[in-house]
C-alpha positions in Angstrom: 76.3 -44.2 7.5 77.8 -40.9 8.8 80.3 -41.1 11.5 82.9 -38.4 10.9 82.3 -34.8 10.1 83.3 -33.8 6.6 83.3 -30.2 5.1 80.2 -30.8 3.0 78.4 -34.0 4.0 76.2 -35.4 1.2 74.0 -38.3 0.7 74.5 -41.1 -1.9 73.2 -38.8 -4.7 75.6 -35.9 -3.8 72.8 -33.8 -2.2 73.8 -31.8 0.9 72.4 -33.5 4.1 72.4 -30.4 6.3 71.2 -26.8 5.9 73.8 -24.1 6.6 72.8 -23.3 10.2 72.5 -27.0 11.0 76.0 -27.6 9.7 77.3 -24.6 11.7 75.7 -26.0 14.8 77.0 -29.5 14.2 80.5 -28.3 13.4 80.7 -26.3 16.6 79.3 -29.1 18.7 81.6 -31.6 17.0 84.6 -29.4 17.8 83.5 -29.4 21.4 82.5 -33.1 21.4 81.7 -34.5 24.9 81.7 -31.0 26.4 78.6 -29.1 27.5 78.0 -26.0 25.3 75.8 -23.3 26.8 72.7 -22.3 24.9 73.7 -18.6 24.9 77.1 -19.5 23.4 75.5 -21.3 20.5 73.1 -18.3 19.9 76.1 -15.9 19.9 78.3 -17.9 17.7 75.8 -19.1 15.1 73.5 -16.1 14.9 76.1 -13.5 16.0 73.4 -12.0 18.2 73.0 -9.2 15.5 69.5 -10.5 14.9 66.9 -10.9 17.6 66.8 -14.7 17.8 64.8 -16.6 20.3 66.0 -19.7 22.0 63.1 -21.5 20.3 64.9 -20.9 17.0 67.9 -22.8 18.3 65.7 -25.6 19.5 64.0 -25.9 16.2 67.3 -26.1 14.4 68.6 -28.7 16.9 65.5 -30.8 16.4 65.9 -30.8 12.7 69.6 -31.6 13.1 68.8 -34.5 15.4 66.3 -35.9 12.8 68.9 -35.6 10.0 71.5 -37.4 12.1 69.1 -40.2 12.8 68.1 -40.5 9.1 71.8 -40.7 8.2 72.2 -43.5 10.8 74.9 -41.4 12.4 76.6 -42.4 15.7 76.4 -38.8 16.8 73.8 -37.8 19.3 72.9 -34.4 20.7 72.0 -34.5 24.4 70.1 -31.7 26.1 71.5 -30.7 29.5 68.5 -29.1 31.1 69.1 -25.5 32.2 72.6 -25.4 30.8 72.9 -26.3 27.1 73.8 -29.2 24.8 76.5 -31.9 24.4 77.4 -33.9 21.4 78.2 -37.6 22.1 79.6 -40.1 19.6 78.5 -43.6 20.3 80.2 -46.8 19.3 78.4 -49.4 17.3 78.0 -51.5 20.5 76.1 -48.8 22.5 74.3 -47.0 19.6 71.0 -49.0 20.0 69.6 -46.2 22.2 
């Protein structure tokens, strides 16, 4: 089970759980846990806006990240705040049945 964020999260076989961009997203959201992070802020920080990146790219990476967190049975959840951005929440065992 993954609860805390380590520099290089791996599975039981030592294989990296996250891809580079996913880990960058997770790290930034984790450092801003329980705060709403604007979509444009994530695009600027993770992709440096040097490349023409659509918001769909961000959504695809977040979808993959959510799936990997669920597979790892993590207590971390990424919430979408419509029209604003995203927020990372860490649930306790008691309220993680969502």
